[in-house]
N, C-alpha and C positions, 0 to 999 in steps of 0.2 A: 134650337129650332125656333123659328119665328112664331109668335102667338098672335092670331087674329083677334082684334078687339073692334068694337063698334065705335064709329065716329060719325057725328052729325055734320052733314054738308051745310055750309053757310048759305049756299044758293037755293037748295031745294028743301032743306030742313029734314031730309031723310037720313037714316042711319046707313052707313056703308062700311065695308071691311077696311081695316088699316093694319098693315103688317109691321110689327115692332119687335126687334130682337130682344133676347134676354139681357144683353148688355145695356141696351137703351132703357129697358124696364128698370134695371138696377140704378141707372143714372137718374131716371125720373123719381124712383123711390127715395134715393139719397137727397135729391133736390127738394123733395117735399118736406124734408125735415129741417131746411135752412132756417125757417122761422122759429123753430123750437130752440130752447136753451141748449147751448153746446155742452151737454153734460158728459157725453161719452167720447167726443172727438178728442178732447185734451188728453184723455187716458186711453186712446183707442187700442193700444196694444198692451195695456196694463189692466185689463178688465177681468182677469182671472187670477186666482191664487197660483195656478200652475205657471203663468207667465212671470209672476213676481219671483217665485222660487227658482225658475230657470234663469232669470237675470241675476239672482244673488248667488247661484251655485258657483260660477267661476271665481267670484270674489272670495267666497268661503273657502274654496279649495286652495286658492293662492295664499290667502293669509294663514290658513292652517299649516300649509307646508313650509312657508317662509318665515312665519312669525310665532304662532302659538305653540306648535310642537317643539321647535328649538328652544323657545323660552322656558316652557314648562319642564322639558326634559333636563335642561341645564340647572334651573333653580331647584329641582328636586334633589340635587346633590347636597343642598344645604341641610337636608333633613335625613338623608339616607346613608350617611357615612358611619362607620363603626366608631370612630373618634369624633365626638361632637364638634362640628366646625365652629359653632357659636362660642364654645369655650375657648378655642384657639383665637377667635377674633377678639373677644373681650380681654384676653390675656396678652394680646400683642399691643404694646404701647405705640409702636410705629404705625400700625393700621388705624388705631383709634385716633391718633394725631392726624393721619391723612384724611379721616372723615371730617374733623373740625377744620382742617386746613382747606379742604375742598369747599365746604360751606362758606368759609371766610373769603376765599378767592372769588367764588361765584357772586357773593354779595358785593365785594369791591368792584368787580367788573360791571355788575348791574347798575350800581350807583354812578360810576363814571360814564357808562353808556347813556344813562338817563340825562345827565347834565349836558353831554355833548349832543345828544339827539334833539333836545329842546332848542338848543342854540341853532343847530343846523336846520331844523324844521322852521324856526322863526325866519331864517334867511330865505328859505324856499318860498314861504308865503309872502314875503315882502319883495321878492325879486320879480322882474319882468318875465313874461313867458319864455323868451329865448334863454335867459340865464337860468330859469327854473328847470328847463329841459337839460341844460348842461349839468346842473347840480344833481339832478336825479340820475343822469347817466354816470356821474362820478360815483354814486352809491351803488348802482345796479351792477356795473362791470365787476368790481371786486366781490360783490355778493355771489356771483356765479363763477368766480375763479377758484381754482383748487386751493385748499388750505395749505397743502404742502408747498405749493408754489409761493404763496404769500409768506409763509414762514421762512422759506429759503431766501426770499428777498430781504427779510429782516436780518438774517444772518449777515448778508452782504452789507447792509446799511449800518448796522449797529456793532459789527465786529471791531476788534482792535485796529485793523487797518481800513475800516470803512470810512465813508465820507463824513459821518457825524463826528467821530472822534478826530478825524483829520481837520475838520473845521474848528473843533475845540482847541486842538493843539496850535493851530495857526493863530487863534485869537488870544489864548491865555498861556501859551508856552508849551514846551515839550512834555511836561508832566501833567497836562490838564485832561488827559483821557479819562473816560468814565466807563466802568464795566456795565454795559446795558444788557448783556445777554448772559445766560447761565445763572440767572438769579431771578428774584421776584419781579424786578422791573421789566425784564424781558418777557416774562409770562403775562404780565398785565398789558404791556404794549401789544403783544401779539394777539392775545385773546380779545381785547377791545377792538382791534382792527378787524377781526373776523366777525364779531358779534354786533358791532355797532349798526350795520345795515339792518339787522334783524329788529332792532329797536326803532330805527328811523322810519322804515316803511309802514308799519301799522300806525305809528303816531301820525305820520303825514297823511295817511289815508283817512283818518278820523278828523284831524285838524283842518284839512282842506275842505271839509263839508260844513264847517261852522259858518253860518251867514255873517258877513262882515257888518251888517247893520246892527247886530246885537251889541257889538263893542262900541259902535258910534252912539247908540242909544244910551249906553251906560255913561259915556263921556258927556253926552248932552244933559244927563241928569245930575252932573256934578262930580262924578268919579274921576280921579286922575288916571293917567295912563297905566300905572302899575296896578291900582285897585281894579280897574276895568278888565285888565288882562287876567288877573287872578279870579275875578268873579265870573267871567264869561269864558275866555279861551282855556284857562287852566282847568276849570271844572268840566267843560264839555269835551275836552280832549282826554279826560281821565281814562275812558275805556281803551283808547289806543295806547296810552302809556302803560296801563295795566297789562294789556296783551304783550307789548314789547318787553316789559320787565319780566313777565312770566316766561316768555320764550327765551330770553337771554339767560335767565337764572337756570332754567331747566337744561339748556344746552351746555352751559358752563359747568354744570355738575358732572357731566360725562366727558369733558374735554380730555383729549389724549395727545394729539399731534403737537400742538404748540407747547404745552408744558414739558413734553418729552424732549423737544429739540432746543427750546430757548430757556428752560428752567434748570435749576441746579438741584443738588441732592436734597436740600431743605425745602424744595417746592414740589415734592412728589405728591400727586393727587390720587384719588381712589382708582381712576381708570388705569393708572400705571401699576398700582399694586395688583389689580385684577390681571393685567397682562403678565406681570412677573409670576404670579401664582400658576398661570397656565403654561408659560414657556420655560420657566426655570425649574420650578419644583413640581409641576404637573399636579397641583393640589386643587382638584375640582371642587371639593367641599369648601375650602377656604375661599376660592374665587366666587363660588355660588353664594356664600353667606355675605361676602362683601358686595356682590352684585345686588342681592336682595335688599341690602341696606340702601344702596343707591337708587333702586327702583322705588323703594318706600318714600325716599325724599322727593323724588319726582312726582309720585302720586299725591303727596301732601300739597305740592305746588299746584298741580292741576286742579285738585279739589278746591283749594283756596281761590284760584282764579275763577272757577266755575260758579262759586257763590256770588261773586260780584258781577260777572258778565256771562250770559248764556253762551255756551260754546256754539250752539246751532245758529246763533245770530250772525256768525261770521259767514255762513253759507246760505241760509234761507231767510226769507222775510218773516219777521215776527211782529207781534203787536207793539206799537210804539208807546202804548199807554204805560205810564210808570206809576205803580201803586205806592203811595206814600202812607206813612203811619198817620192815623188821625191825631196823634199827639205831636206830629213833627213840627207844627207851628208854635207849639207852646214852649215858652222859654222858662226853664226852671234853673235857677242858679242861686246858690247860697252866698255868692260873692256880693259884698256890699256895693250899692250903686256908685258910690264915690270912686271906689277902686276900678270898677268897670269903665267909668267915664275917663279916668286918667289913662287906662290902657288904650282905649279907643282913640283918645287925643294923641297919645304918643305914636300909635300906629299911623294915624293920618299924617302927622308931621314927618314921620320917616318915609312913607310912600310919596309924599309931596316932594321931598328932596330927591328921592330915587327917580321920580318922573322926569326930572330935568336932564337925566343922563341920556346920551345918544345911543339908545338901545338898538335901533335899526342899524346904525353904522357899526356898532360892536358886533351884532349878529352877522353882518355881511363880512366883516374882516375875519371873524372867527371861522365862518364857513369856508373862506379861502384857505385858512390854515388846516382845517379838518379835511378839506378836499385834497390838499397836498399830502396829508397823512394817509388818506385812502389810496392815493395813486403811487406814492414813492416806492413801496416795495415791488410794485409791478413794473414801473418804468426803469428801475435800476438794473433789472435783469437783461434788458435789451442791449445796452452797450457791452455788458459782460459776455453775452452770447456771441458778439462779434469780435471779441478780443483775439489778438494774434499770440497772446502769451500762453504758456503751457501750464500756468497755475492761476488761481483765482486772486485777483486784486482789482481794486476800484479807486480811481478810474484806470482803465487799461492803458498800457504804454503803447500798444499798437493794435491795429484793426485789420483783419483779413477774412474773417468768416470761415476759417477752415474747420472750426468746431461743428458747424452745420453739416458739412460734408462728412465729417467723422461720425457724427451721431446718426444721420439719416442713411448712411451706408452700413452702419453697425447692425448685424443680424439680431442681436439681443434687443436693442432699442426698437427696431422695426417690428419685432414680434410683440413686444409689450404694447406699442401704440396700436398695432393691428388688433390685438386681443381686446383692448379697451373700446375700439370702434365697433367691433363685432358684438361685444357684450352690451354696449349702449343700444345698438340697433335691435337686438333681441329683447332687451328690457322695455324698449319703447313699444314694440309690437305687442308684447304681453300686457303691459299696463293699459294701453288704449283699448285692447280687446276686452279687458275687465272693466275699465272705467266707464265705457259707453253705456252698457245696460245698467250699471250701478247708478250713474248720474240720472238716467231717466226715472229710475225707481225713487231716488231721493227727492226729485223735483215734482214728479207727476203722480206717483202712487198715492192713494188715499190712505193715510195713516195718522195716528195721533202725533202731535208735535213732540211729545216726550220720546216716542219711539224713533222719530226722525233724528232728534238730537243724540240719542244713544247710538244709532247707526253711524252718524258722523264721527262721534267719538271713537268708535271702533276702527273706522277708516284711518283716523289720524294716529292711532297708537304706534305703528312702526316708526313714525317720525318723532314721537315723544320719548319712547324708551331709548336710553343711551345706546349708541351703536356698539360700544365696547362690550356691553352685556349681550347684545344680540349676536355679535361676532363669535363669542365663545359658544353660545347656544347653537348657532348654525354649524360650527365646527364639530361639536359633539353629535349633532343630528346627522350631519353628512357622513361622519365615520360609521354610524349605524346603518345607513342606507347605501354605503359605498359610493357616495357622490362627491367625495373630495376630489378636487382638480377638474371638476366638470364645469365648463363654461355655461352649459344650458341650465344646470341647477343653480349656479351663481346668478344667472340672468333672472331666474324666478325671484330670488331674494331682492335683487336690485329693482325689479318691477314692483315688488311690494313696497319698497322705500319710495319710489317715484309715484306710486299710485295716488297718494293724497294730493299732489300737485295737479295731476291730470283730472281728478275728480273735482277739485276746487274750480278749475278753469271751466270745465264742462257744465257743472251745476250752475255757475254764474251765467253762462251763455244760454243754457236751456231756460233759466228763470226769466230771461228777457226775450226769449223767442216768442213771436206772436203765434198762438195756436190756430188763428184763423187761416194762416197760409196752409197748414196741413189740412184743415177742415175743407178749404176750397178744393184741394186736390182730391180728397175723399168724395166730395160732392160731384166732382167731374168724372168719377168712376175709377180712380186709382185705388189699387189694393193697399194693404198695410205695408208690404215690402216695397212696392213702387213708391209710395209716399215717403218712406224712410230713405230710400236710395236717391230719389229724384228731387226731393224737397228738403227733408230734414238734414241729411248729411252734408249737402252742399252749403247750407246755411251755417253749419257747424264746422266747416273746413278750417277756418282760422283758429277757433278754439282747440280743435283737434291737433293742429300743428303746434300751437303754443304749448298744450299739455304734453305732447310728445317731446318737444325740445326741453321742457323742464325735467321730464323723466330722464332724458338722455344726459343732461348735465348732472343730475343726481348720481347716475351710474358712472359717468366720466370722472367724478371727483371722489368716489367712494374708496376708502383705503382699508379700514380695519377688517371688514368681512373678507374682502379679497385677499388681504394679507394672511388671514387665518386658513383659507381653503384652497389657495392656488399653489402650484409648483412651478418649476422652471419653464415648462412648456405652456402653462396657462397664466403666467405672470401678467399683470396689468401695468399700465403706465404709472399710476400713483404708487403702486408697490415698489416698482423699480426706482422711482424717484425718491421714495422714502429710504430705501436701502442705500442709495447713493449719498443722500444727505447725512446719513448716520455713519457711513464708512469713509467716504472720500469726497469732500466738497470740491468740485472742479467746474470749469466753464461748461462742460457737457450738460450739467444739470440746468444751467441757464438756457441752453438751446431747447431742451425738452420743456422748460417752463414757458418759453416763447411759443412753442407749438401748442401747448395747452391753452395759453391765453388767446391764440389765434382762433382756435376752435370755439372758445367761449365767446369771443367777440362776434364771430359769425352768427352763432346761435342767438346772442343778445340782440344783434341787428335785425334778425328775422322776427324775433319777438316784438321789438319796437315797431317794426313796419306793420305787423299784424294788428297790434294794439291801436296804432294810429288809423289804420284803415277801418277797423271796427268802430272807432270813435267818430270818424267822418260819416260812416254809414248811419250811425245812430243820430247824428246831427241832421242829416238829410231827412230822416224819417220824422 
């Protein structure tokens, strides 16, 4: 109902009635606060504890169902068995050797990835914009491609009849073939290929932000090229290298697919023993004890990384002030000055010689080789998928593409591909529904920085704990709740695995979203829901699609959990591909690999388009 208020006429100076509606009164009331500090607008729907709890509830329920309950339930078998599983573990020389072997292989893979990543990032930074985009695409496409597909590609490439051994025999004679697979070399080649992008991307993200004038200033002050790089670029890129090394080492500890396919008997890692305890001997206690050992190793890596680099700094802005020790500038050494002088003189002479080497040319040439290494396993499956032969060989003797018709009309393969697409769609819907409120709370809710960092760490946990451990836990949990072979239940687990990617993208976008746009809508009379639907969500459409695509690719590639809880009717494409790669390697697997790569390329293209569009919008602003 309109409320009459008194208004003074400009002509007569007398007061007269003026009818103003309740909505207009609300708009005037909101506009009267424009000059005040925007204290509540930024957090307009997070101003109560009830709203925060309501936003956290979906996340808590999802992670409890898909992560915490399965993990705790499974690991409890390490302490609840009548026969102590730890006694069996420490009395088994084969399992103890697998622990040290896993640590050794993970360390080797990390060192190789570090060396190759620094070379590749150096080529990225020294390349022109066009070639930089090409080199980044060469990294990103394999990063989002199925591990089973890539491993299958290495079988074709490195097998006895593959192109690598064929080239060696043509160059050095009929007896020049080398056994690249089913041994340690195959494990290292395959694992480095899968994990190298994990090192390159964080290293490049940090190194690309280093101002170029710092290196030039060091050179102007007399430092040679090598010393300037070590003093400036090497030190400032250390957080990216630390993040890459931690991620590679942690993921390598729980690796299963590549060692199982490309490795030999002497390269059995922890994840394979866990799988054997579950599938062959059904020894839950032994599997749980070994899994707890693996989780403990991962926890030590996470804690060590957290000491040197705050985890929350990857997601939210923190103070850039670096506290140094008051004694940091004091040089205390018992080494005689003459010896120190000789060491410094030798170091200067060595780096002066190294500075004359063509490092830029070396980096670019090496980047070409590394790029070929990235793409070869993916490209080799394309001609194999088009072969007219009835068995696998490379290069094919004839081409007709009949394997595409055979696979795409096969009911089993169509069922597996359809299940994977449905599972991916369900996991995307669930992960975005949970990630949206959670991202708003992480960015806009008032909380201590330590609490924010703890919440971020909890969000990341499903991506840190080895999937082989979680797969056994989910299997045991699903048996208890009779959810085995349920695609809906599996979609909840896949949503929990894809949630960190969606939250990462949305928190980054929300952090950069100008709150004055929402403030203007509120001042013009829009309600909370109207502002969210008409202003906030349209501005976040690109990040929402990007987060959904990342969640979809996570579900599309997931093997171990699906392998544990699916049956013939709910089998997914990675599971069927894995079964085929272990039972009978045929060109049909190459066809499915091409289908998987096509889906990945489409998703990667959409991600690239969204990223480019957001960058252009930021540049215009």
